[in-house]
C-alpha positions as CSV (number, residue, x, y, z in Angstrom):
1,X,67.1,22.3,-44.7
2,X,63.9,20.6,-45.1
3,X,62.5,18.5,-42.5
4,X,58.9,17.1,-42.7
5,X,56.5,16.5,-40.0
6,X,55.4,13.0,-39.2
7,X,51.3,12.9,-39.6
8,X,50.1,12.5,-36.1
9,X,46.9,10.3,-35.4
10,X,43.6,11.8,-35.1
11,X,43.1,11.3,-31.4
12,X,46.6,12.6,-30.9
13,X,46.1,15.7,-33.2
14,X,42.5,17.0,-31.3
15,X,43.4,15.7,-28.0
16,X,40.1,15.3,-27.2
17,X,38.2,12.4,-25.4
18,X,36.2,9.6,-27.3
19,X,32.6,11.1,-27.9
20,X,29.3,9.7,-26.4
21,X,28.9,7.8,-29.9
22,X,32.3,6.1,-30.1
23,X,32.0,5.0,-26.5
24,X,28.2,3.9,-27.4
25,X,29.6,1.8,-30.6
26,X,32.3,0.3,-28.3
27,X,29.8,-0.9,-26.0
28,X,27.9,-4.2,-27.2
29,X,25.3,-6.9,-25.5
30,X,24.1,-5.6,-22.5
31,X,27.2,-3.4,-21.6
32,X,25.1,-0.9,-23.7
33,X,22.5,-0.8,-21.1
34,X,24.9,0.5,-18.2
35,X,23.8,4.0,-18.6
36,X,22.0,5.7,-15.7
37,X,18.9,6.1,-17.5
38,X,18.9,2.1,-17.8
39,X,20.2,1.2,-14.2
40,X,17.9,3.7,-12.4
41,X,14.8,2.3,-14.1
42,X,15.9,-1.5,-13.7
43,X,16.3,-0.5,-9.9
44,X,13.0,0.9,-9.6
45,X,11.1,-1.6,-11.5
46,X,12.9,-4.3,-9.2
47,X,12.0,-2.3,-6.0
48,X,8.4,-1.9,-6.6
49,X,7.6,-5.4,-7.6
50,X,9.6,-6.7,-4.3
51,X,7.5,-4.2,-2.4
52,X,4.2,-5.4,-4.3
53,X,4.6,-9.0,-3.8
54,X,5.8,-8.7,-0.2
55,X,3.9,-5.5,1.4
56,X,1.1,-4.4,-0.8
57,X,-0.7,-7.8,-2.0
58,X,0.0,-9.6,1.5
59,X,-1.4,-6.6,3.1
60,X,-4.7,-6.6,1.3
61,X,-4.9,-10.5,1.1
62,X,-4.5,-10.7,4.7
63,X,-7.4,-8.1,5.5
64,X,-9.5,-10.3,2.7
65,X,-8.6,-13.4,5.2
66,X,-9.7,-11.6,8.1
67,X,-13.0,-10.3,6.6
68,X,-14.0,-14.4,5.6
69,X,-13.0,-15.2,9.2
70,X,-14.9,-12.2,10.8
71,X,-17.8,-12.8,8.4
72,X,-17.7,-16.9,9.4
73,X,-18.1,-15.7,12.9
74,X,-21.0,-13.4,12.4
75,X,-22.8,-15.8,10.4
76,X,-22.6,-18.8,12.9
77,X,-23.6,-16.3,15.6
78,X,-26.5,-15.5,13.9
79,X,-27.4,-19.0,12.9
80,X,-26.8,-20.7,16.0
81,X,-29.1,-20.9,18.9
82,X,-27.9,-19.3,22.3
83,X,-25.6,-21.1,24.6
84,X,-25.1,-20.4,28.2
85,X,-22.6,-17.4,28.9
86,X,-20.4,-19.9,31.1
87,X,-19.5,-22.1,28.2
88,X,-18.2,-19.1,26.2
89,X,-16.9,-16.6,29.3
90,X,-14.1,-18.1,31.3
91,X,-15.0,-17.9,35.0
92,X,-12.0,-16.3,36.1
93,X,-13.1,-13.1,33.8
94,X,-10.5,-13.3,31.1
95,X,-11.4,-12.7,27.8
96,X,-12.8,-15.7,25.6
97,X,-10.4,-14.6,22.6
98,X,-11.1,-13.6,19.3
99,X,-12.4,-16.8,17.9
100,X,-15.3,-16.7,20.5
101,X,-16.3,-13.0,19.7
102,X,-19.9,-12.7,18.1
103,X,-21.0,-16.0,19.6
104,X,-24.5,-15.8,20.8
105,X,-24.7,-16.5,24.6
106,X,-27.5,-16.6,27.0
107,X,-27.2,-14.4,30.4
108,X,-29.4,-15.6,33.2
109,X,-29.3,-12.8,36.4
110,X,-30.1,-9.4,36.9
111,X,-28.8,-6.1,36.1
112,X,-27.1,-3.8,38.6
113,X,-28.7,-0.6,37.3
114,X,-27.1,1.6,40.0
115,X,-23.7,0.9,38.5
116,X,-24.6,2.1,34.8
117,X,-22.7,4.3,32.6
118,X,-23.4,5.9,29.2
119,X,-21.0,5.8,26.2
120,X,-20.8,9.0,24.8
121,X,-20.2,10.2,21.2
122,X,-20.5,7.0,19.6
123,X,-22.6,7.5,16.4
124,X,-24.8,5.3,14.7
125,X,-25.8,5.4,11.3
126,X,-23.8,8.6,10.9
127,X,-25.7,10.1,13.7
128,X,-24.6,10.9,17.3
129,X,-25.9,8.6,19.6
130,X,-25.4,7.4,23.7
131,X,-25.2,3.4,24.4
132,X,-26.1,2.4,28.0
133,X,-23.2,0.2,29.5
134,X,-25.1,-1.7,32.4
135,X,-23.0,-4.6,34.5
136,X,-24.8,-7.7,34.8
137,X,-24.6,-10.3,37.5
138,X,-24.8,-13.6,36.3
139,X,-26.7,-16.3,38.9
140,X,-22.8,-18.2,39.2
141,X,-21.2,-14.6,40.3
142,X,-19.5,-13.5,37.1
143,X,-20.1,-10.1,36.3
144,X,-20.6,-8.7,32.7
145,X,-20.8,-5.6,31.1
146,X,-23.6,-5.2,29.1
147,X,-24.6,-3.0,26.2
148,X,-28.5,-2.5,26.2
149,X,-28.9,-0.3,23.3
150,X,-28.6,3.3,22.4
151,X,-30.4,6.6,21.9
152,X,-30.0,9.8,20.3
153,X,-29.0,13.0,22.4
154,X,-31.3,15.5,22.9
155,X,-31.4,19.3,22.8
156,X,-28.0,19.1,20.6
157,X,-25.7,17.0,22.4
158,X,-27.2,16.4,25.5
159,X,-27.5,12.6,27.0
160,X,-30.9,11.8,27.0
161,X,-33.2,10.7,29.8
162,X,-32.7,6.6,29.6
163,X,-34.6,4.7,32.0
164,X,-32.9,2.2,34.2
165,X,-32.5,-1.3,33.4
166,X,-35.0,-3.9,35.4
167,X,-33.6,-5.0,38.5
168,X,-35.7,-8.1,38.8
169,X,-34.1,-11.4,37.5
170,X,-34.1,-11.6,33.9
171,X,-32.6,-13.7,31.2
172,X,-31.3,-12.1,27.9
173,X,-29.4,-13.1,25.0
174,X,-26.7,-11.3,22.9
175,X,-23.4,-11.5,21.7
176,X,-19.9,-11.9,22.9
177,X,-17.8,-8.8,21.9
178,X,-13.8,-8.1,22.9
179,X,-13.3,-5.5,24.9
180,X,-12.2,-2.0,23.1
181,X,-8.7,-0.4,23.7
182,X,-8.9,2.4,26.9
183,X,-9.5,6.0,25.5
184,X,-7.2,8.9,25.9
185,X,-9.9,10.7,27.6
186,X,-11.1,9.6,31.4
187,X,-14.6,8.7,32.7
188,X,-16.4,12.2,32.9
189,X,-19.9,13.0,34.7
190,X,-22.1,15.3,32.6
191,X,-25.8,16.0,32.7
192,X,-26.1,14.2,36.0
193,X,-24.7,10.7,34.5
194,X,-21.2,8.8,34.4
195,X,-20.0,8.9,30.9
196,X,-17.2,7.1,29.1
197,X,-15.6,7.1,25.6
198,X,-14.8,3.5,25.3
199,X,-16.3,0.2,25.7
200,X,-13.1,-0.8,27.7
201,X,-14.3,-3.0,30.4
202,X,-11.7,-2.6,32.8
203,X,-12.0,1.2,32.8
204,X,-15.9,0.8,33.5
205,X,-15.1,-1.4,36.2
206,X,-12.7,1.1,37.7
207,X,-15.3,3.9,37.5
208,X,-18.1,1.8,39.2
209,X,-16.3,0.1,41.2
210,X,-17.5,-3.3,40.0
211,X,-15.1,-6.5,38.9
212,X,-16.0,-7.0,35.3
213,X,-15.2,-9.8,32.9
214,X,-12.9,-8.9,30.0
215,X,-15.3,-9.1,27.8
216,X,-18.7,-7.7,27.3
217,X,-22.3,-8.5,25.7
218,X,-24.1,-6.8,23.1
219,X,-27.6,-7.5,23.5
220,X,-29.3,-8.9,20.2
221,X,-32.4,-7.1,19.2
222,X,-34.8,-9.5,20.8
223,X,-33.7,-8.7,24.4
224,X,-33.2,-5.0,24.1
225,X,-37.2,-4.5,25.2
226,X,-36.6,-6.7,27.9
227,X,-33.9,-5.1,29.4
228,X,-35.6,-1.7,28.6
229,X,-39.3,-1.7,29.2
230,X,-39.5,2.0,28.4
231,X,-39.0,1.4,25.0
232,X,-36.2,4.2,24.6
233,X,-33.4,2.2,23.5
234,X,-32.8,0.7,20.3
235,X,-30.4,-2.2,19.2
236,X,-27.3,-2.0,17.5
237,X,-27.2,-3.1,14.0
238,X,-25.1,-5.9,13.0
239,X,-22.0,-5.7,10.6
240,X,-23.0,-6.6,6.9
241,X,-21.4,-9.8,5.6
242,X,-19.6,-8.2,3.0
243,X,-16.1,-9.6,2.1
244,X,-15.0,-6.1,0.6
245,X,-12.9,-5.1,-2.4
246,X,-9.8,-6.9,-0.6
247,X,-9.4,-9.6,-2.6
248,X,-9.5,-7.9,-5.8
249,X,-6.8,-4.9,-4.5
250,X,-4.4,-8.0,-3.7
251,X,-5.1,-9.4,-7.1
252,X,-4.2,-6.1,-8.7
253,X,-1.1,-5.6,-6.5
254,X,0.1,-9.1,-7.7
255,X,-0.6,-7.8,-11.3
256,X,1.4,-5.1,-10.9
257,X,4.1,-6.7,-9.7
258,X,4.2,-9.2,-12.5
259,X,3.7,-6.3,-15.4
260,X,6.2,-3.7,-14.3
261,X,9.0,-6.3,-14.8
262,X,7.8,-7.5,-17.9
263,X,7.2,-4.0,-19.4
264,X,11.2,-3.1,-18.6
265,X,11.7,-6.6,-20.4
266,X,10.1,-5.5,-23.3
267,X,11.6,-1.9,-23.7
268,X,14.9,-3.6,-23.5
269,X,13.7,-6.0,-26.3
270,X,12.3,-3.1,-28.2
271,X,15.8,-1.0,-27.8
272,X,17.7,-4.0,-29.0
273,X,15.9,-4.4,-31.8
274,X,15.7,-0.8,-32.7
275,X,19.8,-0.9,-32.7
276,X,20.0,-4.0,-34.5
277,X,17.6,-2.6,-37.4
278,X,19.9,0.9,-37.5
279,X,23.1,-1.1,-37.8
280,X,21.6,-3.5,-40.4
281,X,20.5,-0.6,-42.5
282,X,23.9,1.7,-41.9
283,X,25.6,-1.5,-43.2
284,X,23.1,-1.9,-46.3
285,X,23.7,1.7,-47.1
286,X,27.4,1.3,-46.9
287,X,27.2,-1.6,-48.9
288,X,25.2,0.1,-51.7
289,X,27.5,3.0,-52.1
290,X,30.7,0.7,-52.3
291,X,29.3,-2.0,-55.0
292,X,26.6,0.3,-56.5
293,X,28.4,3.3,-57.6
294,X,30.1,3.9,-60.7
295,X,34.2,2.9,-60.7
296,X,33.5,1.0,-57.2
297,X,36.2,-1.0,-57.9
298,X,38.8,2.3,-57.5
299,X,39.8,2.2,-53.5
300,X,39.8,6.1,-54.4
301,X,36.2,6.4,-55.1
302,X,34.7,4.9,-52.1
303,X,33.1,7.8,-50.2
304,X,34.2,8.5,-46.7
305,X,32.2,6.9,-43.6
306,X,30.1,10.1,-42.3
307,X,32.2,10.1,-39.1
308,X,35.5,11.0,-41.4
309,X,33.8,13.1,-43.9
310,X,33.0,14.8,-40.2
311,X,36.4,15.1,-38.9
312,X,37.6,16.2,-42.5
313,X,35.3,18.9,-42.6
314,X,36.4,20.4,-38.7
315,X,39.9,20.3,-39.9
316,X,39.0,22.5,-43.2
317,X,37.0,24.6,-41.0
318,X,39.7,25.0,-38.8
319,X,42.8,25.0,-40.8
320,X,41.7,25.8,-44.1
321,X,41.8,22.4,-45.5
322,X,42.4,18.7,-44.7
323,X,44.7,17.6,-42.4
324,X,47.4,16.2,-45.6
325,X,47.1,19.9,-47.2
326,X,47.6,21.5,-43.7
327,X,51.1,19.4,-43.6
328,X,51.9,20.5,-47.1
329,X,51.4,24.4,-46.1
330,X,53.4,23.9,-42.8
331,X,56.2,22.0,-44.8
332,X,56.1,24.9,-47.4
333,X,56.9,27.6,-44.8
334,X,59.4,25.4,-43.1
335,X,61.5,25.6,-46.3
336,X,61.1,29.0,-47.0
337,X,62.3,29.9,-43.5
338,X,65.5,27.8,-43.8
């Protein structure tokens, strides 16, 4: 008795799942980019562009805007003539606000020399320095903290011997400055002087028991000798009118936010172009083998595709021949047995 065994399909014969190459061939268009590598790259590029446009660039451009506003206020204070302090500083002692900072004002009254404190560990040009902070009572009754100037320490870090401010009525000019944040360390007494770590008017007022205005005044270069006849103090230098690199940094982040998505788009386009080129080469090679070889009109002479020859080679290695020869040998064994 002889019974032929029907030939099974190649997929059912091997029992294997489709290879990566077969899956890639079935993916066309944009679906071919739905791979972990491309998806992760696209997500990273989009996130970077979002952060560059919404966080990094506005951060640098905002600093550039603040710097320009600061320079404008300082320039106006340097160019304008001093105005009476009562026109800038509120009578109730509240802060004049950021827009009034660096306004040049004129103070008429007298210093409260007995209530002076020293600002310690405030460097000037990279060198340690002590600043003399002295309350100044205006003729209208408001008391303002005044930075009279600075001096280097002596004997390493010890406070210098700064002469007391003049106690007679005097007129001085300076720049309105906003109070600094309170420090972590409380006031201390060292070298026989009460010392603080910040030009915080509320803290200084509590330390000397004087009701001070919220803002303080930094004396200009012309008024420091008036408040310090001994000539021990130096005027604080004014900040530089420099816009800084913030504008260029902001533009760079904008450029990066544009270039990263454009770079991703370029790589996608290059990948699509390369795949088309390979597909065209494979099509051209196949057409040349079919139409250019001798006897191309005979269907049996058409060469197998590379993938087909590869499967046939695997079957030959596994079963000693092609799939058809394998079935012929099995049928022959069945006939001998029955």
